[in-house]
N, C-alpha and C positions, 0 to 999 in steps of 0.2 A: 421461745421455742417455735420453730416452723416445721416440726417433725410431723410425718404421716399426713401430709396435705396433697400428695400426688403432684407436687410441683415438678415441672419439666425445665423451667428456667427461672432466673431471678433478675429483676430490673438492675441495670448497671449502677454500681456505686450505692446500692441499697443501704449498706452499713456505714458509709462514709460519715454521715452526721453524728453517728453514735460513738462519741469519743471515749465513753467509759464502759463500752460493751465488754463484759467479762466472760459470758458464756453464750454459746450459740449452738442450737441443736437443729441439724438439717436432715437427720436420719429418717428413713422411711419414705423418701421422695424418689421420683423417677427422673433424675436430672440428666438432661441431654448435654453431653460435654462437647458442645460446638463453640463457634466463635462468640456466641452471646454469653457464654459462661467464662470466657477467657479472663475477664476482669476479676472473677472470683478466685481464680488460681493465683493471680497477682496479689490479691488482698490477703489470701491465706499465707503467702510467703512473708508478708510484712506485719501482720497483726499479732498482738499479744493475747487475743481472745482465745479462750479454750473452745475447740471445736471437735467433737467426737468424729471419728472417721465416717466419711460419706462417700458413696461409690457412684460411678457412672452407670447409667442404664443404656445409653447409646452415645454415639454410633458404634458399630460392631467392633472397630479396632480398639475402643476404649472401654467396652462393656466389662463391668466387674472391677475396674481399676479404681484405686483411691484417687479422688480429685486432687488431694494434696501432693500426690506423687507425679502428677502430670507436669511436663516441662512446657514453658511458654512456646518453645520451638515446635511443639507437637501440633500447634494450631496454625493452619494455613488460612489466614484471614484477610490477606491482601488480594484483591481482585481488581479488574478494570472494567470499563464500560465505555461505549461510544454513544454520546448523546448529541442531539441536534444543537448546534451552536449558532448557525445562521442559515437563513433560506435566501438564496439568490433567485430573484423572480424571473428566470429565463432558462430556456433549454440550452444544453451544450453537449459536445461530444468528445472534448479533450480538455485536460487541465495540465498546465506546465508551470510550476513555481520557479522563480529565479530571483537572484539578488543582484541589484544594480545600484551603484553609488550608496552602498550601505543600507538600502531599503529593500523590503521584501515585496515582491509582486507575484501575480498569477496571470498567465495568459490562457484564455478559454476560447475555443472555437465555437461560434454560434451560427450554424447554417441558417436557422430560422430568422435570425436578426441580421443576416448578411454582414457579419463582422467578426473580427477577433477582438474580444474584450480584454483590456488590460486593467486589472484591479490592483490596488495598492493596499498593503496592510497598515491599518491605523493602530499604532502601539498603545494609544491612550484609550480608545474606545474598544479595542480588541475586535475589530471587524474589518472585513474587506470592503473597500470603497472604490467607486468608479474612478479610473485615472485617465484612460484614453481608449479610443477604438480605431481599429484599422479596417477599412472597407474590404469585405470578402464575401461575395455573393453566395458561394456554396462551400464555405470553409469546413474542412474535415480535421485539420490539425494546424495549430499555431505554435511553432517551436521557437522559443527565445534562445539566443546564443550570446553569451557575454564573453567576448574575446578581444584581447588587446585594448581593454578599456572602452570598447564599443559595444553597444547593444544592437543586435540584429534580431529580426523576427522573420522566420521562414513561414510563409502563408501558403498552405496546400489547399487547393480548391478542386472540386469535382468538375466544374465547368468554367471556362473562361481563362484557363491557365493558372499557374502558380507563380508566386513572386517572393522577393526578399526585400524587406524594409530595414532601414537603419534609423535609430533615434538621433535626431540632429539637435545637439545641445544649444546651438545658436538660436534656433527658433522654437525649441521645446515641442517638437512634433515628429512623428514618424514620416520618413521620406522613402518612397519606393526607389530602390537603386538598381534592381535588375529583374529580368524575367528568368524563369526556369524553362528549359527546353521542353516545349509541349509535345514534340514528337516522341521523346523518351518517357516523359511523365504525363500520361493521358488520364489516369484515374488514381491519384495518390491516396494512400491509406494510412501511412504512419511515417514519422520522422524521428531519427535518432541522431544526436550530436555527441561528439567525443574528441579527445585529443590523443594523437599518437606521435611520440617523439617530439613534442612541442608544437606540432601542427594541428590546426583545427579542421575537422571534417564534419559533414552531415550526410546521412544516407536517407533517401526517400523511397519508401516501398510503393510500387505501382501495382494496382490490382486489375489492370486491363489485360486483354489477350494480346494486344499489340505493343504495349509499352515495356519498359525495362526499369527495374529497381536500379537506382543510380547513386553514385558516390560523388560528393563535391568537396573541394578543398579551398580553404581560405587563403588568399594572398592579399597584397596591399590594396588591390582595386576591387576586391569582393570575392565571391565564391565562383570557382570555375569547375566545369565537369572534369572529373578525375578518372572515373571508371564506370563502365556499364556492368551491372551484376544481374544475373538470373532473369534473362529476358523471357517474356511471353508465358509466365507461369502464374499470373493472377495472384501476386503476393499480398498477404493480409497484414503482416507485421514484421518488424525487424528489431532485433535486440543486440546491443553491443556488450560483450563479455570479455573479461580477461581471465584466462585460465593458465596457471603456471607461468605468469608473466607474458603470455602470448595473446595479443589482441585477436578477437574472433567476432564475426557477425553470425547470427542465427536468424535465418529468414524463413518464416512460415508461409504456407501457400495453400490455395484451394485445390491445387492440382497434384500435389505430391507431398511427401513427408518433409518436415523442416530441414533445411540445408545448412550445413556449417561451412563458413569460409574462415580461413586463417590468414593473417597478415604476413606478407613476405617482406622482410626488411630490405632485401636486396632489390626487389622489383618495386617496392613501395606500392604494392597493390594487394588485394585480397584474392586468395586462390581457393577453389573448392576443396573441402577436406572430407566430406561425408554427409550422412544424414542422421537425424535423431529417430531411431527406431523405425517403425513402419506405420506411424500414425498419420492418417490423412485428415483433411478438413480441420486443421488447426487454425483457429481464429487469431490467437495471440500467444506469443512466447515471452515469458519474463523470467528473470533469474534472481536468486537470492543466495546468500552465503551464511552458513552456520559454522563457526570456528574455521576449520580448513576445508570443509566440504562445500562443493558448489552444486546447486540444484537448479532445475528448470521447472516452471509451471506452464503447462500447455492447455489452453482452454479450447473447447470444441462446442460448436453450436448443436451438432447432432452427434450423440454418443457421449461417453464419459470423458471428463478432463483428467489429466495425468500430472503427477509429480515424479520427476526422474532425478537421479543423482549422477554426477560425473565420476566415472571410474577409470581414470587414466586416459584411455583413448575412446571411450564411448559412454553413453548414458544408460543407466540401469533403472527400470521402472520401480518406483517405491510404493506409490499409492494411486488409487483410482477414486475419483470423486464424481458422483452423479451431478450432471450439469446441463440438462436439456435447456436449450435456448441461451447458452452462455456466449457472450461476446467479449467478456473481460474476466481475467483471473490475475489478480495483482498481489504479489507478496510485498510486505513492507514491515519494517521493524521500528518499534518504539522502545527506546532504552534497551532493556534486556529481553524484551518479548518479540517474537517473530510471529506475525500475523499473515493471513491470506484472505483476501476478499474475493469471493466468487459470485459474480453477478449473473442475473438471468432475466430474460424478457418475459418469462411466464410465472415467476414466483419471487419470493423474497431473496435478497442478497444474503449469502451465508458468510459470516466471518469465522475463520478457523484460527486456532492457536497451535503453534508447533510444540510438540512434546519431544524433548531430546532423547529421553530413554526409549521411547517407542519408535523414534525416527519417523514420525508421521504427524499430520495435522488432525486435531480433534475439533468438533463443532464448539463454537464459543458463543455466538450471538447472531441474531437475525436483524437486518436493516431493511426498512421499507423504501426501496429506491426503484422507481419505474424505469425500465429499459436503460440500465446503466451502461455507459460506454467507456468509462475509465474510473479508476480510483487512484488518488494521488495523496501521499502523505506529505504534510507541510509542517515543519517545526517553526513556530512563530514565537520566538522568545520563550516565555514560560507556558505557552499554550501549544498543545500538540493537536494538529488538525488533520482530518481526512476529508478530502474533497471528493464528491460523488456527482460528476456530470450526468445528466439524464437526457435521453433523446426525446422523451415525451412529456416531461414535467419539469418542475423547478430543480435547479441545481442545489444540492444540499451540502452543507459544511458541518461535519461532525467534530466534536471535541473528545479527545481521549482523556478520560478521568481515572484516577486511582481511588479505589474504594476500600476502606478498612471495615470489614464486616463485624469487627468486635466493638466498634463504637456505637 
């Protein structure tokens, strides 16, 4: 008898060693029917022990119900967590994972160390290890592009021009193959790479008053200038999106609302299509998809950040998130869960989880990252990683773990 002891829970598998237990009295207790008691529901289903009816005292949705009548499906005991997996002892401002020759790598821009660091994933030790470095005195973005079995890295620098390197398998090192027009790209801020109709392109956003966001196309001899986009608007970020099978670029700017460009198959160029609302000072624009719906995340340094949904020909605002000091707002999905990492220069990074029924993000977890400049999800075999480059401190590598609260 454990009756009338004001018990709120019971240790897991308490009765497992009692093979000949015939009678059990739990009446008169205030049992909380949460994940810690889920094992008892399973045990009651399988035991031959006589157990008089015992009732839940909490939580509210189960109060007064017989524990024996609860279904295992009533317990939502699986949750997740982001835990620090590795600390990379350097500052960085961008992280780009890529696969080359069946191995996983990450390219990180390190302006403080004057380089693009290329790290390789060690599948045995489950760690990122140094692989190579590309000299870059003021790197803001190192964009790897694996095209036609060749590895290229576009190195964007604030000063001294920007360049493209290629991995030379004959000598196992990166070789600089071309310069990027310094008259067009004066103050680069972001790079996106993508394929359209089999051709490889990259677009480099320029945040100067005199430069131009520019599109480059790969041919047999390297990348050549294909189109000048959005000149003199101090662009902060560019995102490639496919809506309804139509390639689009969304360019955010310090001087106007984000601009949408749509690909013209006839002209093989992007043409202006409109703007995203009336939101100024958007630092970063990123997209994600849930089922058939397309969404944009718009981060703002001053003012609230926004989540908007594509509705045919325009975006409709869904949610506003407080984000003073935000330079990065990155959606990413791990298996069936859609997350959003919202960084800040003045407080903790907030990780949100998408709730499909509410059509919005809810707060999930806080991460301590100083001055984050990017968040990048990296699936590394059976380990799910989240890279968090920091402008002022060590770069952190988080691991996504699944936790069963009933164990």
